C-alpha positions, -999 to +999 in steps of 0.1 A: -137+724-684-131+690-666-110+692-631-074+680-628-079+671-596-091+633-592-127+626-579-132+630-539-145+598-523-177+597-502-173+588-467-191+554-455-229+568-449-230+543-419-213+573-401-241+593-386-220+623-369-198+647-389-173+647-364-172+606-365-169+606-403-143+632-405-120+612-381-125+580-399-117+596-432-078+584-423-054+556-410-034+557-376-003+544-365-027+515-353-041+507-385-003+512-404+015+487-378-013+460-382-007+464-421+029+458-419+028+428-393-002+411-417+022+418-451+048+400-433+024+369-420+008+368-457+041+366-473+052+335-450+021+320-456+024+319-491+059+311-493+057+284-468+028+270-487+048+270-520+077+252-509+056+229-490+036+217-525+070+220-545+083+195-520+110+219-512+101+231-475+133+231-456+142+258-428+170+274-446+148+279-478+121+293-457+141+316-442+164+330-471+128+334-491+102+348-468+124+366-440+136+392-468+108+390-489+084+398-455+104+423-438+100+440-472+065+443-480+062+451-439+081+481-447+062+491-477+027+486-463+041+504-432+055+535-456+026+540-475-001+538-449+019+555-426+025+585-448-010+592-449-019+587-414-039+613-397-012+609-364-006+591-338-033+569-322-050+579-292-039+570-256-073+560-250-074+538-285-041+524-276-049+510-239-081+499-254-064+478-281-037+464-258-064+452-232-082+431-254-051+414-269-039+409-233-075+394-227-074+373-257-035+362-253-041+350-213-075+332-224-056+313-252-023+312-236-031+272-225-033+253-255-044+219-252-018+193-269-046+172-287-021+147-302-051+125-294-086+124-291-084+157-309-106+151-339-090+173-371-065+189-345-047+158-339-048+153-381-038+191-388-006+183-359+008+154-374+004+169-412+026+200-400+051+174-382+052+153-412+052+185-437+089+193-413+102+158-417+094+151-452+099+185-464+067+180-487+032+176-483+026+150-507+051+122-498+062+087-501+057+066-469+086+043-465+068+017-445+042+010-476+073-001-495+073-031-472+034-041-477+025-052-513-002-032-529-020-065-531-019-065-493-031-032-488-068-041-491-062-062-463-043-044-439-054-006-447-095+006-441-112+012-478-133+045-480-167+031-490-175+065-509-157+084-539-126+085-546-126+049-525-089+055-513-071+038-489-069+055-452-034+050-437-050+067-404-082+079-397-089+115-405-080+115-440-040+105-444-051+087-477-029+069-503-046+063-541-046+023-546-011+011-557+004+047-557+028+057-528+024+090-525+004+104-492-021+126-500-031+143-463-069+155-462-080+193-457-068+222-474-031+234-462-021+267-446-024+259-411+001+226-414+021+247-427+021+272-399+023+237-377+054+231-397+069+269-399+063+269-358+078+235-358+112+245-379+117+275-358+109+271-323+106+231-319+075+206-317+063+232-286+059+262-307+032+242-331+008+239-300+008+283-302-002+285-337-040+291-326-035+313-299-011+335-322-041+335-346-065+342-318-044+373-310-042+386-349-081+381-351-091+399-320-067+425-329-082+424-365-120+426-349-109+455-330-099+475-358-127+467-378-154+477-354-132+506-347-134+521-385-171+516-389-180+530-352-158+540-323-132+528-299-152+525-276-178+501-294-147+486-308-137+477-272-168+465-261-175+440-293-138+430-289-142+420-253-176+404-259-161+380-288-133+373-267-154+359-239-173+332-261-168+299-254-158+286-289-139+318-293-117+305-266-118+268-270-107+271-311-083+294-297-064+267-279-072+240-299-050+229-331-081+233-356-082+259-385-114+278-374-093+307-353-068+309-384-099+313-408-115+340-387-083+360-384-081+360-425-113+365-431-113+394-408-082+410-421-099+405-453-132+428-447-113+454-423-084+460-453-116+465-478-135+488-452-102+512-452-095+508-493-134+514-497-129+549-470-095+559-488-082+541-518-050+526-512-032+500-533-019+487-503-051+485-490-063+469-520-037+441-524-038+432-484-082+427-485-075+403-516-042+389-498-062+383-465-093+365-484-070+348-511-051+329-480-084+320-459-092+300-489-059+280-485-071+274-450-106+261-453-122+251-483-155+265-471-140+300-476-133+293-509-166+281-517-191+307-495-168+331-489-150+342-523-179+347-542-195+372-517-162+394-522-166+391-558-198+405-553-186+431-533-161+440-560-189+441-582-209+462-561-178+491-556-178+490-598-217+498-598-212+528-574-186+541-601-158+538-572-138+519-590-098+530-589-064+515-598-063+499-556-094+476-569-076+468-598-046+455-578-074+439-551-091+420-581-059+405-594-043+393-566-074+381-550-078+361-591-043+349-585-047+333-549-083+321-559-064+303-588-038+288-565-065+276-540-084+259-567-053+241-584-043+235-545-076+215-540-074+199-571-036+188-575-030+188-537-062+184-517-073+158-544-091+130-524-105+158-501-117+175-529-133+149-550-151+140-515-165+172-508-180+175-546-193+139-542-210+147-508-221+182-522-240+166-554-255+135-533-266+159-505-251+151-481-231+177-460-252+209-473-280+207-494-285+214-527-308+248-513-283+257-490-256+254-520-282+282-539-293+304-514-258+322-509-256+335-542-290+341-544-283+366-514-253+380-530-279+387-565-307+403-550-286+422-529-268+432-560-299+440-578-319+461-552-290+480-551-286+488-585-321+494-588-318+522-560-290+539-569-302+543-604-339+553-597-337+576-568-365+597-578-387+568-579-405+565-551-409+527-558-374+521-566-366+542-532-387+513-515-370+484-536-338+476-514-357+476-479-382+454-495-359+428-509-337+426-476-367+422-459-378+393-483-342+375-481-344+378-441-376+362-439-364+335-461-334+329-445-352+330-410-374+303-424-347+280-441-323+283-408-353+281-384-345+247-370-310+259-362-326+291-344-348+270-322-331+235-319-293+236-329-264+249-317-261+284-326-287+296-300-266+273-277-231+289-283-247+325-291-276+326-266-311+333-274-304+369-261-271+374-285-289+362-315-318+390-306-291+418-301-271+404-334-304+404-356-314+435-346-281+455-350-276+441-385-313+452-390-309+485-380-275+489-394-291+477-431-318+504-425-292+532-422-263+517-448-264+495-473-231+505-491-206+478-502-187+472-468-220+470-452-235+446-472-203+424-478-201+421-438-240+415-435-239+393-467-215+371-448-232+366-419-261+357-434-250+333-461-230+319-434-259+315-414-276+300-445-253+273-451-244+264-418-277+260-405-279+228-417-256+217-388-286+208-365-278+175-383-246+173-374-242+151-343-203+148-339-191+153-303-191+188-283-176+209-288-163+206-323-197+205-337-192+246-332-165+246-354-186+262-383-199+292-365-167+304-355-147+317-388-178+341-401-205+336-380-195+343-342-174+374-347-197+392-374-223+385-347-205+404-320-199+430-345-238+430-355-245+434-315-216+464-319-233+481-341-268+478-321-248+497-296-234+520-318-267+537-327-286+531-293-251+549-279-264+583-298-301+582-290-299+595-254-291+586-216-320+559-218-310+541-247-275+541-237-284+522-207-303+496-221-275+491-248-250+489-215-268+464-201-275+443-229-239+440-233-231+432-198-262+406-197-247+390-228-211+389-215-224+374-185-244+344-204-215+344-224-185+340-194-209+315-178-207+295-207-173+294-205-161+298-172-149+258-165-128+266-196-115+296-184-107+281-152-088+247-165-068+238-193-077+204-210-053+182-229-024+195-212+007+172-206-001+144-234+029+154-254+053+142-226+029+112-223+033+102-258+067+107-256+076+086-226+053+056-247+069+062-280+109+059-263+099+030-249+092+011-281+119-011-294+134+008-322+131-016-349+095-025-343+064-017-363+036-006-341+003-021-356-027-009-336-066-002-345-096+016-333-094+008-298-066+030-286-074+068-283-081+082-315-052+096-338-029+077-311-013+059-340-010+088-361+004+106-333+033+079-331+039+082-365+035+120-373+052+132-341+073+106-330+085+089-362+076+054-353+066+033-381+030+028-374+002+005-393-035+013-383-056-017-393-094-020-394-090-063-396-104-081-428-106-118-437-064-115-449-055-092-423-039-122-402-021-140-434-008-100-447+007-091-411+026-127-409+041-121-445+049-083-433+067-100-402+085-131-420+097-105-448+110-076-427+122-097-397+112-071-374+094-073-347+055-062-342+042-043-311+006-045-308-010-016-294-044-022-280-075-006-259-100-021-241-122-034-270-155-031-249-171-059-279-161-034-306-163-055-341-134-045-368-108-043-340-074-065-338-083-098-316-067-129-316-080-144-351-053-114-370-027-127-345-032-165-343+003-169-367+021-146-337+037-156-300+028-127-285+048-114-250+031-090-230+053-060-228+034-041-206+000-022-199+002+018-199-022+042-192-025+074-209-032+103-186-057+126-203-084+155-190-110+164-216-141+190-213-170+164-212-187+162-242-226+165-248-247+175-280-276+192-258-258+217-239-224+235-238-200+213-218-199+217-184-168+201-165-134+193-174-126+155-161-101+131-158-101+099-189-072+079-188-071+055-216-053+021-211-033+006-237-019-029-237+015-034-256+022-070-271+054-082-287+044-103-316+068-127-329+057-151-360+047-186-343+061-220-346+039-250-335+041-250-298+046-280-278+022-291-252+012-285-224-001-250-238-017-227-215-041-198-224-045-168-195-079-154-200-074-120-182-051-092-187-029-091-216-047-120-232-053-102-263-037-134-285-065-159-269-097-139-263-121-135-292-154-130-290-178-133-256-161-120-229-166-091-207-133-069-191-116-089-168-122-087-131-102-096-105-115-129-084-093-138-052-063-145-066-076-147-102-075-124-130-103-134-149-132-130-174-172-136-179-185-153-206-217-141-225-242-171-236-208-181-261-174-169-260-146-178-282-109-185-274-080-188-300-057-220-298-024-217-313-011-243-338+006-268-316+029-298-319+013-334-327+011-356-301-006-391-295-031-383-269-039-349-253-065-333-230-083-303-224-084-288-193-106-253-179-104-234-149-140-223-146-166-211-118-201-203-121-215-185-090-251-186-089-282-183-069-287-211-043-318-217-058-306-222-089-291-253-111-251-254-116-251-246-153-232-273-180-205-258-203-209-272-237-173-273-255-167-274-292-134-271-316-142-252-347-178-259-346-174-293-335-186-303-300-161-325-283-179-327-245-196-312-220-186-306-186-203-318-150-226-288-132-200-258-124-204-246-090-193-211-074-162-214-064-131-219-094-128-260-103-104-279-130-124-296-154-105-320-175-116-334-212-102-358-232-094-345-266-109-372-298-080-379-323-094-359-354-088-324-327-053-334-323-049-336-360-068-302-363-048-287-335-015-299-355-024-286-388-031-249-375-048-222-351-084-230-340-110-220-323-123-231-291-164-222-278-175-228-250-215-223-243-234-219-212-268-207-198-268-175-190-284-153-159-288-116-145-273-113-112-302-080-110-331-103-111-322-135-087-310-107-055-269-108-062-269-070-064-276-048-091-255-062-119-277-065-152-257-081-174-263-115-191-234-136-172-225-171-184-191-189-165-162-177-152-130-189-171-095-181-153-073-202-179-074-229-206-049-255-212-042-282-237-017-308-221-001-343-236-014-372-218 
């Protein structure tokens, strides 16, 4: 007669000691408390994201909808898990958890204010603050209404690859041609939390979204490792993870890596708990964690969600399916469908670009796309075969053989990353060896779905991101791909190695402790500069000062010479109207039409060009009268960036920004003097070096040819061109002659120019006066060059022509 009792659930086979298997059969207060906290966070996340998508992101709506719902969710999670808990958490476990959480808090408590030069972090911050201001992720930009769509091509940068959208700002703040609807790139749960923090705590609070996520991630990691091993191993593995350079860096940076890590670890933790003790709350929380992680990074949707589906399939194959797993599957399906809709309807340009790159083999090769599902399928088949044919000797070894084959294939595939990439730089060769040994020993004892899920995520991520050996982005952003999955699960694998060594006598315990201590020492040495200092602090106040000094009605025009995302932060954080331009042949006329149509002053913000092509110059501003407003120095302290080692120093990198007030120009009355030195944007075009102080003059050396923008001038009967020049040379060298041309037509040659400044006057022919009266012109000076270092004049290796102080056109 069949029993009326539900079937018992076998404990995880990774627990070798009967005492620990019994201890881990239930949950304690720490598990219930974290479930309650996470349930509240999940509700706030989903409600905030839904309001942002619907264009209804207001503080009142957020508090009314998310407040009571999150409190109810937390209470339900607490009661359902607390009812079955085995008792209060031991004092040792509480002390351990508090210690690792305190360490994570201390290391993350000095967040960087990456409004500029922060890569994706600058974009995320400003998307979130724009959401708080516009109340929607997709929103119109009022400034676009002042620029006819026909002028967009002349003002904004156009993507070269599909979907060929316009970039309002670098980093993916985009609009489709002719459609005034700004679509910020990326997935948007992190910016939603930036907006939540901004709405509830002010703009300063948004810098702490990543630090708080880091503490959540470390707590989830501790609980996960404890569920798999013991309190001691959980503490050792958590301390190891906490002191890794990338863990600290991204805990302070406003990017998605740590938030994705927190959600992924929470999903695995709740899945392990649900496998151990089927409970509807655990199944729902696991699905919620994985589903919300897919709103943080698109690669979670691509490479983590399929493995979670595979995990559920393995649970079903083991005949352990119960109602909690049904709820888990339903919630996961709901959130995954929502994430796909978000990708297609909200993050449309970003998703289109990712898909285009995938099919073109740019970001991730086809082999890397196919390997993760291959790993999953092979693991599922091996597991099924070994379970169905327990009495067959051959079948009993199938799982081991398949996993060894997978491991060999994976090692071959990512070998360039292992030997010459950034993973060994971050984890260290010792860490890679310990993690590989731990994962191998774990799988040799336990091939249950939770173990396969963890190792499968680690292996699949390593296969996919082994391609990052080709990534040459600036440190430390090139490490970002390893943070959500590879870094924590590598630390977990080291913990599993410690756990198994700890069971086999004193010698193995000593060896395990020594390996852990050595790895901690290596990781701390890498992170020591970061632990000791806090880069990118004080930047918010610096930018606030610059923004407040701008005229209230001004439209700020800037380009790539300013610090990265300077214009975006003026717009997103400080609500100034900003145009970031990549000049084209039509930029000059488009800017002039904008200024005359709006009757608003333009403020030109420019940094040192360094000869960079495609930046604002006198050509684009020839129709404006430029008044140098001021020169500002933006103070920043950054990590030294390299591509062959971890950053080793924190250095001050001040950035100079010149501001000009631009007003549409009328024909100038002679004399017209063009200064060549500081604040000379309206005049200087090509062929000049940086400004130098030469006695009383602020002047510039030319190259072999240099060009000066001349404004439109009133007609004169006669005029002369006057140049203040110098040409220092070695005594043995002849005095150079300077040839002068106007709009490509030569107008004369100077006498030999000596080492000291002298005035050279050239009468302008009648045709040149007509040309000057017709519109802006380009004056070109050509001079033979020399290299001072080759003539015993110091170590200067530049090709130098002549020194130009100023140019004047005077009526005669």
